[in-house]
N, C-alpha and C positions, 0 to 999 in steps of 0.2 A: 705433533699433529699436523703442522703445515710447514714446508720449507721456506715459503716467502708469502708476504701479504702486501698488498698495495691499495691504497685508497684514491679513488677516482671521483670527480665531481660530475654530476648530472649535466648534460646539455641544458642551456638556458631555457629552451622551448620545453623540454621534457619536465624541467623544475615547475614551469608555469602549469603545465597539465596536471602533474602531480597534485599541486596546490588545489586546483579546481576539483579534481577527482575525489581527493580526500575530504574536502570541506563541503562540496555541494550535492554529492550525488547520493546521499544516505536513503533516497526514495527507491533506489534500485540495488541494494547490496546483494541480493541473490545472484546476480549475473556474474559475480566473480567466479563462481564454480563452473559455469558454462564456459567462461573465457579459458580457465585452466585446462578443462577437459578437451576443448577445442585445440589448444596449443599441443597438448599430449597426443591427440589423434594425428596432428600433422607431423609430429616428430616420428610416430609409428608408421605414417604413410611413407616418409622418406626413408625409413629403415627398410620397410618392405619392398619399396622399388630398388634400393640398393642390393638387397638380398636376391632379387631376380634378375638383376643386370651384372652382378659381380659373383659368378659361381664360386669363386675361391673363398668368398666370405662364408665361413662355416658356422652359421648361427642355428641352433636348435633349441628354441624356447617359445613358449606361447606369447605371443605380442598381447599386452594387456595394460590396463589402468588401474591402479589401486588407490583407494581412498582410506586413509587411517586416521580416525578421531582418537585424540587422546584426552579425556576429559580431566584427568588428574593434572596434567602439565598445561592444559589449555592450548594444545596444539593440534592443527589440522594439516595433515601432509596429502598431497596429490602427487602420485608417483607414477612414471612410465618407463618401460625398458625400451624406448625407440632409439633414434639416431644420436641423441646427447649433443653437447656442445664443447668446443674447445675453450680455453681460457679467453682467446681473442673474440670468439664469437659470443660469449657471455657478456664481455664488455661492451660489444657493439649492439647486441640485441636487447639488453636489459639496461642499457645506459642512455640510449637514444629512443626516439619514437620511431618504431618499425614502420617502413613503407610511406612515411608522410612526404618527404622530399620537399616540403614547403612549410613555411610559417603561416601560410594563409588559413589554415585550419584553426588557428587560435582566435581569429576573428569570430569563427563560427561558435566558439566556446562561450562567448559572452554576447549578451544582447547589446544595442546601441546604448542603453542607458546603464550598462554594467552589470546587469544581473546575470547570474549563471544559469546556463541552459543543460540540463542533465541528458537531454535527448542525444547528445553527441557522444555519449559513452560508447566505446567499441569501434568508432567509425574510422579511426586513423591508426589502427593498430595499438591504441592506447589500453586494449582490453586487460592486458597483464597488470596494469597499474591499478585496476578496480580491486586488486587484493588489498590495497592500503585502506579501502572502506571498511574492511571488517578486521584488519591486523595492524598493530603498531609496529610490527618488526616481520620482515619476509626474509627467508633465506631460500637460495636456490643450489642445489648440489647437483653436478652434471659431469659425465665423461663421455667422450665422443667415441662412437664404435670405430674401432680399426685405426685410431689416430696413433696409438702407442704412447699417448700423453697420460699422465696421471689425472685424477678428478680434480675440480675446483669448486670452492664454495663462494657464492655471491651473497652478500648481507646488505640490508638497507632498512632504515626506518622511515624512508619516504621523505627525508629531509634533503640537505644539500649534497650528500655524498654517498657512495656505496663503496664497500670494500670487497677485494677478491684475494682468496688465498688458496693455496695448494692443499689437497686432502689426500690421504692415503686410503686405500682400500674402498674406493668408490665403485660401486657396480656400474656398468654401461647403462646410460639413459639419464633421465632427469627427474629428481624429487623437488617439489616446492613446499616448503615448510612455513606455515603460517602461525605466527604467534598472535593468537587472536585477542581483541580487545575485550574487555570484561563483559559488555553487554552483548557479545556476539556468540555466547555460548550455546545458542540454538544450533549452530553449525557443527556442534560436536555430537549431536544426536543422530543415530544411524538412521531412523525414520525420516527425520527432515532431509537428510542428504540423499536418501533413496527417492524422495518425492522430487527433489530438484533434478536429479539425474534423469528421472523419467519425464520430467516436464520439459527440460531443455536439451537433453543430449541422448535421447532414446535412439535416434538414427545414427549415432557413431558407430563405425563398423569394427569396433575392437571391444572386448568385454571390459566392463567396469565393474569391478569388485569393491565391496564395502567391509571393512572390519566392524565387528560389533562394538557397541559403545565401551564395553569393559575391557576392549583389546583382547579378549580371550580367543576369539574364533573368526575365521573368514566366513562370510556367507557363501554357501556353496555355488550357488547360481549367480550369473551376471545380473545386474540390475537392469541393464538396457537390453532392448530386443535385438539390436545390431542389424536390423533389416533396414537397408537404405531405402529412404522414404520414396525415392524416384522408381523404384522397382515394384513399390506395392500398388494394387488397384486403387483408383482414385476414390471409389466408394467407401474404401476401408481407412481412409485417412481424414481427420477432421480439418476444418478451415484453420483452427488454432495450431494443429501439428504443422501444417504447411507454412503458416505465418511464422512460427517459431523457427523452422528450417530456413525460410528466406532471411530472417535476422541473423541467423548463424552465419549464413552464407555471405551476405552483402554487408554486415555491420550496420544496416539501415535500421533505425528504430521505428519507422513508420510501417504500417502494413503495406504490402504490395498492391497496386492498383488492379492487376489481373494476373492469372497464372494459365499455364498451358502444360498438360500432362500428355505426353505423345509417346506411344511405344510403337516403333515401326517393325514390322516383320516382313520376311521374304528373303531375297538373296542376301541382304545386309540387315541385320537386327541391331537395333539399338533403342535405349531408353533415354527420355529427356524430360527434364522438368525446369520450365523456364518461367520468369517472372518479369512483368513490367513494374518498375519502382512508381511510387505515387508522385514524386517530384524528381526534378532534374538538378543534378549538381553543376557548378559553374565549369568544373573541369572536363565535363563530357564533351565539350566543344573543342577542346585542345586537341592537336594533332597526334600527341603521344598518349591519349587516353587509351588505357588498357581494356581489352575485352572483358566481359563480365561473366563470361561461361567457363566452367572448369571442366576438363575432360578427364573421365575415369575409364580405365580398361581392366576388366575383371575385378572391379571394386577398388582398384589402386589409383589414387590420383596422379595422373601422369603430366598434366599441365594445368596450371592454376588460371592462366589468362589465354585460352584457346582460341586465338583470332582466325583459326582455319575453318571454324565450324559455322560462322554466320558473317555475311558481308560486314565491312566496316561500318557502314551507316546504321547498323543494328547493334552497335556497341554498347548501347544503354541496356540492353536485356542482361538479366542475371540469371544464372541457373547452373544445371548440371547436365551433361550428356555422358552416358556410359555404353561402351561397346565391347563386345567380346570377340569381335572380328579383327581386331587390330594386334599386333605383336607388343608384348609389354616392353620391349627394349627400344621401341621406335624413337627416333631423335626427331628434334623439332624440325630439322631440314627435311627429313623424310616425310613427315607428316604433311608438309605443304603439297607434295608431290604424289601423295598416296590416293589410290583410286577409291578405296573405301571411304576415306575423309571426304572426297569430292561427292560421292553419292550421298553421304550423310548431310553435307552442307546443302545440296540440292533440295533434298526431301525437307530439311529443316527450314530452309529459307521459304519454300512453297507453303508449308504448314503455318509459319509465322505471319506470312502476308494474308493468308486465309483468316487466321486468328483476328488480325486488325479489321479485316472486312466484316467479319461477323459482329465485332464490337460496334463498328460504324452503323450497321444495319439494326442491330438490336438493343444496343446500350448506348443511346446517341449522347446522354450526359457523360458517361465515363469516357466516350470516344473524345469528346471536346476537351476533357481535361488532359487525356493522353496527348492529342494533338497540340495542345498549347504547349506542353513540355517538350514533346520529341518531333513535332511536325517539321522543323528545320532539317532533322537528320533524315527524315524520309525523302524531303527535297533533295538532299545530297545525294540520295540514292537515285534519283531520276536522271542526274547526269553522270552517275558512276556505274550504274548497273544497266546496261542495254537490254539485257534479258528479261528483267522485271520492270521496265520503265512504264509500260501501260498499267500493270497492276497498281504500282505506286501513284500513278497519276490518278487513279480512280479513287485513291485514299486520301486525297488532298482537300482540305477545307480552305476556303479563300473568303477574304473580304471584298465586297463589291460597294458600288455607289449606292446600293439600295439594300445591303445587308443589315443595316442598323448595328445592334449590338451582338449579333450572332453569325459566325461564319457560315457560309453555305457549302455544300458538297459540290465540288468542281464537276463531278460526273452528272449530278442531278441538273446543274445549271446548264451543261452542255446538252443534256437530253431534252430540255424544255425550250431550248432555242427554236425559233421559227424555221422550218425546213430550208427555206431559201438562204438562211444565214450561213457565211463562209468565213466569218472572222469574228474573234473576240478581242475587244479593246482593253488595253491595261495601261496603268500609270505607276510609276515607281518613285519612291521617296523614303524618307525616314519616319515620318509622323502620319499616321493614318487619318487623323482628323483633318490635317492640313490637306492631304490628298483628296479627302471627300469634299472639301470646299474650293478645289483648285478651278482656276478660270479655264483650263483646258476642258473640263467636263462640259461646259456650256457649248462647246461646239458640238457635242452629241446629245445634249440635254433634251432637245426637242423631240428627237426620235426616241423609241423605246429602247434605248441600248442600255445595258447594264455593264458598267466598267469595272473590270478588277483592279483592286487597290493592292499594290505589292509594297509592303513597308519592312520586310525583313532583309537583312544583308544578304541571305542566301538567295531570296528572290531575284 
């Protein structure tokens, strides 16, 4: 069966996350299927991209995701015929926490008094480990397309170690085999699996097929609609569908604060679906924070962190942009200098700033929450984006010596100034309450002057 087998230890951080996932997240076991289908979709995206950019790769098969319940053996298999993994990739991807890059996330997994917080599932690429909520043993069988390597089997019970062994006669792609826990047999019922696929993964752009409970027959039609949610008319999509797509996209368990659905037509046509998160994560202020918008061309994901589509100060926005006017084999370097990309960025930036302006005008409370989280980044835009400086200034909320507990709109403040006024006074510091009682204010106190209190480092 196998030529060699090696046993490897999980990284320490991974082990800690595994313990938390396995022991504390039983309120959310359903999401394991969403995570595995999402991983399969990514693998198929990568293969599709490779097929389009490597003509000599001769692959003629329907790209699909299969779900095979086996009640007799208590096994559930999620299989895709996507790009697959080499032995080294399996060791790296499945033995460490993907994309974390920091141990800081571990602090987020427990509250200060040591309680576990299930809300963080999925957030740092720990989605694969959610399989251990429902299975006491997980096997991954994979073979990389075009690598010339044999296949390999990864096996773990979610404890300290995992093993990797070589396998013969493995088809290209990846299968995840779950040995389900005794009380998790609901996930072997085809009606339950259909329900979960439609709820969480309907927008996946590859067909998902389910085999019937008795393993006798494949269902003839895919379970999912495969219609990308961003191309559907907004009236046809429910809030819950949008919120689920946002969770799938961002690994955020909160609902988004607001969304923008925008279809641009004309010389350049593109679809976009953008979200503002409900809260800010610490790393958003880091200089190397990656953009949250994915670029699709003809339904193929070309770039996961497309920072050419929005200015850097709008990096907190999550979402998807799809264009059919760009070549599929476009490189990252060419993207930055492409005229169509510049047209999309210009249109999108204008639309986004208009979206913020509408929120300020019509949903003041929501805008205050938005500005508390992301106002510093809009201020960053004022000195970084000469073209939109005026629009960004109109979006600012400011504390003043008379604003009390609520920030004021800078634009309205300026509009309400007496006509002969030619200046605004401001004072800077780190503590707003101290600024409000500063002796410097006394020098202007007797005249009816409102002084701006700048207490943020960006100010």
